[in-house]
C-alpha positions in Angstrom: 46.5 -139.4 61.7 45.5 -136.3 59.7 47.1 -135.6 56.4 49.8 -132.9 56.2 48.2 -129.5 56.0 44.7 -130.8 56.7 43.6 -128.4 59.5 45.0 -125.4 57.8 43.3 -126.1 54.6 39.9 -126.6 56.4 40.4 -123.3 58.1 41.1 -121.5 54.9 38.0 -123.1 53.4 35.8 -122.0 56.3 37.1 -118.5 56.2 36.4 -118.2 52.5 32.9 -119.5 53.1 32.2 -117.0 55.8 33.5 -114.2 53.6 31.3 -115.2 50.7 28.3 -115.4 52.9 29.0 -111.9 54.3 29.1 -110.5 50.8 25.8 -112.2 49.9 24.2 -110.8 53.0 25.5 -107.3 52.2 24.1 -107.4 48.7 20.6 -108.3 50.0 20.8 -105.9 52.9 19.8 -102.8 50.9 16.6 -104.2 49.5 15.6 -105.6 52.9 16.1 -102.1 54.4 13.9 -100.5 51.7 11.2 -103.1 52.4 11.5 -102.4 56.1 11.0 -98.7 55.5 7.9 -99.4 53.4 6.6 -101.7 56.1 6.9 -98.9 58.7 4.7 -96.6 56.5 1.0 -97.3 57.4 -0.9 -98.8 54.4 -3.4 -95.9 54.4 -0.5 -93.3 54.2 1.4 -94.9 51.3 -0.4 -92.8 48.6 0.4 -89.6 50.6 4.0 -90.8 50.9 4.3 -91.2 47.1 2.5 -88.0 46.5 4.9 -86.1 48.8 7.9 -87.6 47.1 6.5 -86.7 43.6 5.9 -83.1 44.7 9.4 -82.8 46.1 10.8 -84.1 42.8 8.7 -81.7 40.8 9.7 -78.7 43.0 13.4 -79.6 42.5 12.8 -79.8 38.7 11.2 -76.4 38.6 13.9 -74.9 40.8 16.6 -76.3 38.5 14.8 -75.0 35.4 14.5 -71.5 36.8 18.1 -71.5 37.9 19.2 -72.6 34.4 17.2 -69.8 32.8 18.5 -67.2 35.2 22.0 -68.4 34.6 21.5 -68.2 30.9 20.2 -64.7 31.0 23.2 -63.4 32.9 25.8 -65.5 31.2 24.9 -66.4 27.6 28.1 -68.4 27.2 27.0 -70.8 30.0 24.0 -73.0 29.2 23.0 -72.8 25.5 19.4 -72.4 24.5 17.9 -74.0 21.5 19.1 -70.9 19.6 22.4 -69.8 21.1 22.4 -66.2 22.4 24.3 -63.8 20.2 27.7 -62.7 21.5 28.1 -59.2 22.9 24.7 -59.1 24.6 25.6 -60.5 28.0 25.7 -58.6 31.3 29.5 -58.4 31.3 29.5 -57.2 27.7 27.1 -54.4 28.5 29.2 -53.3 31.4 32.3 -53.3 29.3 30.6 -51.3 26.5 29.2 -48.8 29.1 32.6 -48.4 30.7 34.4 -47.9 27.4 31.9 -45.4 25.9 31.0 -43.6 29.1 27.3 -43.6 28.2 24.5 -45.5 29.9 22.4 -47.5 27.4 19.7 -50.0 28.2 17.4 -51.8 25.8 14.2 -49.9 25.5 15.6 -46.7 27.2 17.2 -43.7 25.6 20.1 -42.1 27.4 19.4 -38.7 28.9 21.0 -35.8 27.0 23.8 -34.0 28.7 22.5 -30.9 30.4 24.7 -27.9 31.1 25.4 -27.4 34.8 23.9 -24.2 36.2 26.4 -22.5 38.5 25.8 -19.6 40.9 29.4 -18.4 40.3 29.5 -15.2 38.3 31.2 -15.6 34.8 32.2 -13.0 32.3 29.8 -12.1 29.5 30.9 -13.1 26.0 31.7 -10.7 23.2 31.5 -7.0 23.9 30.4 -7.5 27.5 33.6 -9.1 28.7 34.0 -6.4 31.3 30.7 -7.2 32.9 30.1 -10.1 35.2 27.1 -12.4 34.5 24.9 -14.2 37.0 22.8 -17.3 36.2 19.2 -17.8 37.2 20.3 -19.9 40.2 22.8 -17.2 41.2 20.2 -14.5 41.1 17.6 -16.5 43.0 20.2 -17.4 45.6 21.0 -13.8 46.3 17.3 -12.9 46.2 16.6 -15.5 48.9 19.5 -14.2 51.1 18.5 -10.6 50.5 22.2 -9.8 50.1 22.1 -7.7 46.9 20.2 -4.8 45.3 18.3 -5.6 42.1 18.0 -2.9 39.5 15.4 -3.2 36.7 16.9 -1.5 33.6 13.7 -1.6 31.5 11.4 1.3 30.8 9.0 2.4 33.6 5.9 1.1 31.9 7.3 -2.4 31.6 8.5 -2.3 35.2 4.9 -1.5 36.3 3.6 -4.6 34.4 5.9 -6.9 36.5 9.3 -7.0 38.1 11.4 -8.8 40.7 10.1 -7.9 44.2 12.4 -5.3 45.8 14.0 -4.3 42.5 14.4 -0.6 41.8 13.5 0.8 38.4 16.6 2.4 36.8 15.9 2.9 33.1 19.3 2.7 31.4 18.4 4.8 28.4 17.4 7.7 30.7 20.3 7.2 33.1 20.9 10.9 33.6 17.3 11.6 34.5 16.8 8.6 36.7 20.2 8.9 38.5 19.1 11.7 40.9 16.3 9.5 42.2 18.0 6.1 42.3 21.6 6.8 43.2 20.7 8.2 46.7 19.2 4.8 47.4 22.6 3.2 46.6 25.0 4.9 49.1 27.2 1.9 49.7 29.4 1.4 46.6 30.7 -1.9 47.9 27.2 -3.4 48.0 26.5 -6.0 45.4 24.2 -4.7 42.6 22.4 -6.9 40.1 21.0 -5.4 36.9 18.6 -7.1 34.6 16.3 -6.3 31.7 14.6 -8.3 28.9 17.1 -11.2 28.8 20.1 -12.2 26.7 19.0 -10.1 23.7 18.8 -6.9 25.8 21.7 -4.6 26.4 20.1 -2.2 28.9 21.4 -4.1 31.9 24.9 -4.2 30.4 24.8 -0.4 29.8 23.5 0.2 33.3 26.2 -1.9 34.8 29.0 -0.1 33.0 27.7 3.3 33.9 27.5 2.3 37.6 31.0 0.8 37.4 32.3 4.1 36.0 30.8 5.8 39.1 32.9 3.7 41.4 30.4 0.8 42.2 32.7 -2.2 42.7 30.4 -5.2 42.7 28.0 -4.7 39.8 26.7 -7.8 38.0 24.2 -8.6 35.3 21.4 -11.3 35.6 21.7 -12.2 31.9 18.5 -14.3 31.8 16.6 -11.3 33.0 12.9 -10.9 33.6 11.7 -13.5 31.0 13.8 -16.3 32.7 12.8 -15.2 36.2 9.1 -15.2 35.3 9.3 -18.5 33.4 10.8 -20.2 36.4 7.8 -19.3 38.5 9.7 -17.2 41.0 8.0 -14.3 43.0 7.0 -11.3 40.9 5.4 -7.9 41.7 3.5 -5.3 39.6 3.1 -1.6 40.1 5.4 1.3 40.7 6.5 0.2 44.1 9.5 -2.1 44.4 
């Protein structure tokens, strides 16, 4: 006759023994698998196997280092170098500074100076010439290309012969009364746009000519304020001689 609780106790003991054995087998399973993998590698290929593993590890190390340096360049508050990067020199700080100041500034580069915009729209002349409309160089060249206006050279005839804008008529402003009988018949349409020019901004001959023509009823008279010097310096077409 078995003692009370004998079979149950033996069952518990056998279950515990099997569980402990399973744990022991699980611990030793990983080394055995590693040994099995090494056994599958042919003996002659084992140096290549270790060499390939070392190369992969080296590539991973280089990639991590490059990524860390790139991250540090863009975000100086991330990974600190041996000497921490000074504050205010990060990419985001540069963008904030640029946005606040409205100027573009990069290390090693100087910002371009602001250049006045050249407009082809006529604007009034300053000072005493407020009643005369001014044309810029681009405005004069635009009308020259479209052949939509008549150019009048207000300089003396000898200077006109040395060089002038092609197609321009010589109408010397200081001899207006003498030149008018020859030039005015060539200007029958008083609604046609007329552009007068002379030596440039320091010359008043074109302004004088424009005012005289306006008094005669010519409606669209303008002054190319840059005049002959600016036209010639720009490399635009020129012509010499008495013919327009």
